[in-house]
N, C-alpha and C positions, 0 to 999 in steps of 0.2 A: 381505526385511528382514534375513535372516541375513547376507548379504554386507555390508550396511551396518554391522552390529554389529562386524564385523571391521575395516572401514574406519574406523568411529567410534573404536575403541580406538587406532588409529594417529593419527587426526586430533586426538584429545584429548590427545595427548602434545605437540602443538604449541600455540602461542598461538592464540587464536581468530582473530586477523587473518591469521596465516600460514595457518591451515587454510582460511580463506575464499579466500585467493589461490590456493591449490592447487585448490580446488573450481572456481573460475572457469577456471583453466588446463585442468583435466580436461574441462570442458564445451566449451571452445574446441577442444580436441584430439580431441573425439569419444570420449573414454574413459569417459563416463558413459552407462549404458544408457538407452534411451528406453522410455517406457511405451506399449505398443500396445493397452491396454485400451480397448474401445469404450464410450463413455459411454451410459448409459441415457437414452432420450428424455425421461424425467421430469425430468432435470437441465437440459435445454435452456432457454435464456432469450433473449429479444430485448430489447435496451435501446439507446436512442439510434440505432435503425436498424441495430444490429450484432447478429449472431448469436453467442451463447456456447454452446458444447457442454456446458458445466457452469459453475456459479457460483463455483468456487473459484479465486481468483487469487493470484499472487505479489505481496506488498507491495513497495514501494520500499525500497531499502537494500541489497538483495542484488546487483543488477546496476547499480551506480552509473554506469557509463560506457557502458551499452547495448552490452556486448560479447557477451552470450549470450541475448538474448530468445527467439530461435527454439529454442535448445537447451533452455531452461527450459519453453517451451510443450510441447516433446516429452516433458517429465516428467509430463504429464497435466493441467497447469493449463488453466483455461478462458480466462485472460488473464494478461498479465504487465505489471507496472509497473516501468519502469526509472528510474534517477536515485536521489537528487536531483542535478540538474546546476545549476551556477552559471555566469554569464557567463565569469568568469576561472577558470583552474585554481587550486585551493587545496589545501594539504597537510592541512588539518584540525587538530584539536587534538593536543597531544603524546601519544605513546604511553607506557604502555599506556592504551587508551581503549575497549576492548571486553572484557567479562567474562561468562563463563558461570557461572550460578548453578544448577548441576545439581540440587541438592536441592529448589530452588524451581521448577524447570522454567522458568527465566526468564533474561533477558539484560539487562545494563546497558551502555549505550553512551554515549559522549560524543565521537563521531566528528568532528562539526563540518563536515558537508558536504564531506568530502574527495572530490575528483573531478578529472578531467583537463581539465575546462572544456568550454565549449559547442562549440568547433570540433571537437574529437575526438569528442564525443558525437554531434553531427550527422552526422559522417562514418560513425560506426558504425551509426546508424539507416539511413543511405542504403545500407549494404551489404546490408540485407535484400533479399529477392527482390522486394519491392514492398509497398506499404502494405496490410496485411491478409493477405498471402500465407501467413504461418505462423500467423496468428491475431491476436487483438486485443492490441496493444502500446501501453501508455501511457507518457507522459513526465512525470516529476515534477520541477517547476522550483522553484528557490529563489534566494536572494540571497547574494552574497559577504559574508563577515564584515566586511570593511573598506569596504563600500559606503556612500557618503554619501547615496545615495537608493535604498534597498532596493526600493521599488516599481518603479523604472526597471529594475532587474535582471530582474524578472519579465516586463516588457514586452520587454526585449531577448531573453530566452529564448524567449518565445512567438513573437515575430516571426521568429526564426531557424529555429524548428522546425516552423512550420506546414506541413502536408503530409507530415511525416515520422513522425508518431505518430497513432494512432487517437483518442486523447483526451489531455487535459492535466490534471494535478493541481497546484494552487497550494498549495505547502507553506509555510504560515505558522505552523506549530505545533511545529517542532522545538525542544526546550529547550536545544540545544547551540550555537546561534548567538545571541550577546547581542542583545537587543532585538527578535528576530524575532517573538516572540509578541505584541508590541505591535500588529502588523498585524492582529490579530484584533479590535482595538478598533473601536468603531462607525464613527467618522469615517475612520480609516485604511483599514478594510476597504471602506467605501463608495467611497473614492477609488480604491483598487487594483482592485477588481472592475470599476468603471466603465471604467478605462483598458484592462483586459484584454479586456473585451467589445467595446470599440471597435476594438481591434486585430484581434480574431478576425472580427468582422462586417464590417470594412472591407477584409479581405484579398481579393485577386482570384486567379483561377486555381485555386481549390479546388473539387473536385467536391462536397464536403459540408463544412459547418462543423463542426469537431471539438468534442465536448463539453468544457466547462470544469468541473472539479470543485474543491472546496476541502477540504483536509485540516485538521481541527481538533484541538485539544488536549483531553485528558480532564480537565484541571485547571481548567476554566472554572467560574465561579459561575453562578447561575441567571440573573442579569441579562445576563451576557455571552452565555450560550446563547440567550436570547431575542433579543438584538440581532443575533446572527449569523443566526438563523432569519429575521428580518425583512429583513436586508440581502441575503442570498442570494436571497430571493424577489423583492425589488425588482429585482435585476439578472438575474433569470431564469436563475440558474446551473443547470447541468445535473445536478449531484449534489454530495453531501458524502461524504467519507471519514471515518469515525468509529471509531477515533481514532488519534492519534499516541501516542508513549510518554508516561509520566507521571513527574513528579519526586516523586510521593508514594508511599504504600503501603509505605514502608520498614519499618514496625513489624511487619509480618507475615512478613518474610523471615528465613530461618534459615541460608542458605548462606554460604560464604566469599564475600567481595567485596560483601556486602549493603550495606556502608557507602560504596561508591563513588558518586561523583556522576555524574549523567547521566540519561538517560531509561531507565525500566524498561519492558520488554516481556515477553510470555510469559504463562503461566498466571495470575499474580497480578493481571493487568490485566483479566481477562475480565469480571468482574462490573461493575467501574466503567465500562468502555467500552460494555458492553451496556446499562447504565442510560442513559447519555448517548445512545446510539443510539435507544432507546425514547422518550426525552424529545424528541429532535429530530424523530422521526417524528410524534409527537403535535403538536408546535408547527407543523410544516409541513403537517399534515393529510395526510400521505402523498403530497403532490404532487411532491416532489423525490426522485428515486432516491438511496438511501443504500447505501454499501459499508461493511460491518461488519468491523472489524479489532481484534484484541487478544485474545490467549490462546486462539486456536482450535487444537485438537489432535485433534479427533474429529468424527465426523458429527453427534453430538448437539450439540456446541458450535456448529457451523455452523447447525444447525437452530434453535437458540435465537436466534442472531443474526437469522436470516431471519424468525422469528416476531415478533421485536422490531421489525422494519421494514427489514431489509437485503434489497436486491434481489440483491446480490452480496456475497461475503466475500473477505477476503485473509488470508494468513498468511505468516510468515517465521521467527520465533523457534523454533517447534516443529520446523522442519526441522533445526535444529542438533542436537536430541536424538533425532529419529526418522528422519531421512534422507528422500530424495525419495519412497520408497515410501509415505510417509504420505499423499500426495496421493490415490493410488488408494484407500487404506483409507478416507479421509474420504468420498470419492465413493460408495463401495459402501455405507457406513453411512448416508449421507444418503439414498441411493436407497431403501434398506430402510425408513427412517423415514417418508419421504414416502408411499410406497406403503401402509405400515401405517396411516398417519393418513388415508388416503383422498384425498390430493391428486393431481391429474392432472398437475400441473407444479409446479416449484419456485416459479414466479411466483404460483401460487394460494395459497402459504403465506406470502407476504410480508405482514408486519404482522398476522398472524392473532391475535396477543395483543391487538390493539386493536379487533377486530371482534366 
């Protein structure tokens, strides 16, 4: 962690987006040290027929173009989610669009799905040694800002990427693409998921059918949450990721840039996203695996998400402030907590608050 403190002081002299680009470059060049810590067996999990050495994953947004999934797996993550990718390349929203709120341990972004497009993304995924060779890698898919039929964009992405990722996340909850969150509405979601399941189930030449997950917003009301719970069960979706960034919670921020528009992530989101996670676990009666995201920066944070109903967890914003060494720290803390609480595996602790 000492080395990162030195690196962090240098990176924080740069704009957040420039620092991020340098991090990607460092990972591609092999300049970032790998973590060789062996995960304790208590952290192992099996989900969707896939083995996870630990439940701590990298959330989408860091590796937008699937350039460094294996390099990030080597940082100690149990799985890595790449993207969000859209069919056509797009520049995203005007800069500046990414802001560090150090005092709040938070980030605000209004990136707008900036990415190099589906063709480049697919080529990058193909460059892996093979599906699953470096670990579980997911693909987060989205829609172009100027799309006349956003649902079709998801179909295009899934069709192109089948066989290249271990699982797929349907991102309908970013607040930075106008109209995108409308896809969370009952009728729109019903139509979208029906189309995606048909594409996945109708595909030929696949050894296994990859899991389809839906990433939802923390800003939903009770009726919307109940509708989503019903629709994802109707279509037998394989999981939910809870949650994306929020457009709320601004009143509790104290740092510079607190007034910037965009999605808020990091520590302030923890309680709100964890409550939604718990509510969704209850509504789905624990029948659908959930991935808990939002404000995780310690083993205790991860444990609280797991007890609330998460089978796996993800983080991203905390890496900005603590560096890649945080992953090992969280795993060690979580191992200690699970053993202290008498759980033989992380899976045994899932949903413990409801039992």
